[in-house]
C-alpha positions in Angstrom: 8.0 3.2 23.6 6.9 1.4 20.5 7.8 2.9 16.7 8.1 2.2 13.7 10.8 4.3 11.7 11.4 3.6 8.0 14.6 4.1 6.9 16.3 5.1 3.8 19.9 3.3 2.2 22.2 4.1 0.1 21.7 3.7 -3.3 24.8 3.3 -4.4 27.6 5.9 -2.0 28.0 4.1 1.5 28.4 8.3 2.0 25.0 9.3 1.6 24.0 7.0 4.9 23.0 9.3 8.1 24.3 9.7 10.8 20.5 9.4 12.3 20.1 6.8 10.3 23.1 5.2 11.5 22.2 5.8 15.2 18.7 4.3 15.1 19.2 1.2 13.4 21.7 1.0 16.5 18.9 1.7 18.5 16.3 0.0 17.8 14.5 -3.5 19.0 14.4 -4.5 15.1 15.4 -4.1 11.8 13.1 -5.5 9.0 15.3 -6.2 5.8 14.5 -6.7 1.9 17.1 -9.0 2.2 19.4 -9.4 5.3 22.5 -10.5 3.2 22.6 -7.2 1.9 21.7 -5.4 4.0 23.6 -7.7 6.9 27.1 -6.6 4.1 25.7 -2.2 5.3 24.7 -3.0 9.4 28.3 -5.1 8.6 30.1 -1.3 7.2 28.4 1.2 9.8 29.3 -1.6 13.1 25.5 -2.2 13.6 24.9 -5.5 15.4 20.9 -4.8 15.8 18.7 -7.9 15.2 17.8 -8.7 11.3 14.7 -10.0 10.3 13.2 -10.6 6.5 10.8 -8.3 5.3 9.9 -8.7 1.6 7.0 -8.2 -0.9 7.4 -12.7 -0.8 6.5 -13.1 2.9 4.7 -9.1 4.8 1.0 -10.7 4.3 1.9 -13.7 6.4 4.5 -11.4 8.8 2.3 -8.3 9.3 0.2 -9.4 12.2 2.9 -10.3 13.9 5.3 -7.5 13.6 1.9 -5.6 15.2 2.0 -7.3 17.9 6.0 -7.5 18.7 4.9 -3.1 17.9 2.0 -3.6 20.5 4.0 -4.7 22.8 6.4 -1.3 22.6 8.9 -2.8 21.0 10.9 -0.7 17.8 11.7 -1.2 14.3 13.7 -0.2 11.1 12.2 -1.2 8.4 15.4 -0.6 5.2 15.0 -2.4 1.5 17.8 -2.7 0.2 18.6 0.3 -1.8 16.8 4.0 -1.1 14.0 4.9 0.8 11.4 1.9 1.4 7.8 1.7 0.5 8.8 3.3 -3.0 8.7 0.7 -5.3 9.5 -1.9 -3.2 8.3 -3.2 0.3 7.0 -1.3 3.3 3.2 -0.1 2.7 1.5 -2.9 4.0 3.2 -2.4 7.4 3.2 1.0 6.9 -0.7 0.9 7.1 -1.6 -1.5 8.9 1.0 0.9 11.7 -1.7 3.7 11.3 -4.4 1.4 11.3 -3.4 0.0 14.6 -2.0 3.5 16.2 1.2 3.0 16.3 2.9 5.6 15.8 5.2 5.4 12.2 8.9 7.3 11.4 9.8 8.4 7.9 13.4 9.8 7.8 14.8 11.8 5.0 17.0 10.0 2.7 18.4 8.8 -1.3 15.9 8.0 -3.6 16.7 7.5 -6.9 14.2 9.9 -8.2 14.8 12.5 -7.4 18.8 12.9 -8.2 17.3 11.7 -11.8 14.5 13.8 -12.1 16.4 17.3 -10.9 19.8 17.0 -12.8 18.0 15.7 -16.1 16.9 19.0 -16.6 12.6 18.2 -17.5 10.7 20.5 -16.1 10.0 19.7 -12.9 7.9 21.9 -11.0 5.5 18.9 -11.0 6.0 15.8 -11.8 4.1 12.1 -11.9 5.6 8.5 -10.5 4.9 5.6 -12.7 7.0 3.6 -10.7 8.0 0.5 -13.2 5.4 -0.2 -15.7 3.3 -3.5 -15.9 4.9 -6.6 -17.7 2.1 -7.2 -19.9 -1.7 -6.7 -18.8 -2.8 -3.7 -18.5 0.3 -2.0 -19.9 -1.0 -0.5 -23.1 -4.2 1.1 -21.5 -1.5 3.0 -18.8 0.6 3.7 -22.4 -2.3 5.1 -23.8 -3.0 7.7 -20.8 0.8 7.8 -20.2 0.4 9.8 -24.0 -1.4 11.6 -22.9 -0.1 13.5 -20.2 1.5 16.7 -19.9 4.1 16.6 -16.1 7.3 15.1 -16.4 6.5 11.2 -16.3 9.7 9.4 -13.6 9.4 5.1 -14.1 11.6 2.5 -13.5 13.0 0.5 -15.8 15.2 -3.1 -15.6 18.3 -2.8 -18.1 17.7 -5.6 -20.7 14.2 -4.0 -20.8 15.5 -1.0 -21.6 15.9 -1.7 -25.2 12.1 -2.0 -26.1 11.1 0.7 -23.7 12.3 3.3 -25.5 10.8 1.9 -28.1 7.4 0.6 -26.9 8.1 5.5 -26.4 8.2 6.1 -29.9 5.3 3.9 -31.1 3.2 5.6 -27.7 5.6 9.4 -27.3 6.7 10.0 -30.6 10.4 9.8 -31.5 11.0 13.7 -30.6 10.5 13.9 -26.8 13.2 15.0 -25.3 14.4 12.2 -21.8 17.2 11.7 -19.6 18.0 8.5 -18.9 20.1 8.1 -15.1 22.4 4.6 -14.8 23.9 3.3 -11.5 22.9 7.3 -9.5 25.7 8.2 -6.3 28.1 5.0 -7.8 31.5 5.6 -9.7 30.4 4.3 -13.1 27.2 7.0 -12.7 25.7 8.0 -16.6 23.2 10.8 -17.1 21.8 10.4 -21.2 20.0 13.0 -22.2 17.7 13.9 -25.7 14.9 12.8 -27.9 14.2 9.1 -27.9 15.3 8.2 -30.3 19.2 9.8 -29.6 18.9 8.0 -26.3 17.7 4.1 -27.9 20.0 4.2 -30.3 22.6 5.2 -27.5 21.6 2.7 -25.8 21.6 -0.2 -28.4 25.1 1.0 -28.8 26.0 0.6 -25.1 23.4 -2.4 -23.1 23.1 -0.4 -19.7 23.8 -2.2 -16.8 23.4 -1.6 -13.1 20.1 0.4 -11.8 18.3 2.7 -14.4 16.1 5.7 -13.6 14.3 7.3 -16.8 12.5 10.6 -16.8 9.8 11.6 -20.1 9.2 15.0 -20.3 5.1 16.0 -21.2 3.5 16.1 -23.7 3.7 19.7 -24.7 0.7 21.5 -24.8 2.0 24.1 -27.7 
């Protein structure tokens, strides 16, 4: 029976892989991987021998039609990204939408994603929040910042390590230096780090200690008091 499984993979610690995810990856006809070399290491570790195809942001527009045809013919597939839950700032949305439009069943397994632990351990309000992902590089960036400056909910952003100091400097311009934030780095890995404080305090920390690894930034919303 045709079906697309969305399968989260560990964001660092391999012990976060679920028994169900391993079973699904072993049972499907095909695994769609963002980077087959990276995913190959994961599959080897868990002794998963299922065939892989490359499915990433540079080819997903070209491969969807063929994948939908195979699914309609009865194949089962699992979509994985390099780390975390597919389609969250990673490839996956286009194929998922195509499956829904073509009446093909889609099932997303629960599992690892970076922003949830970053939000929870930040100590900032998490009853309401907004996920921004990566901010625009140039066009539309200032407009986005101006909108976010008025946002009262906690904000979640993904930031590349080489852009973190610059981004925190921009935060001071648009949010003020006293806005509370938390920068989570290398979540679930050996050198996990969560740096909490004002924008100014956190900026000073990373100016003295250049960041490495995957980074999630949690920003407190604008105070309404």
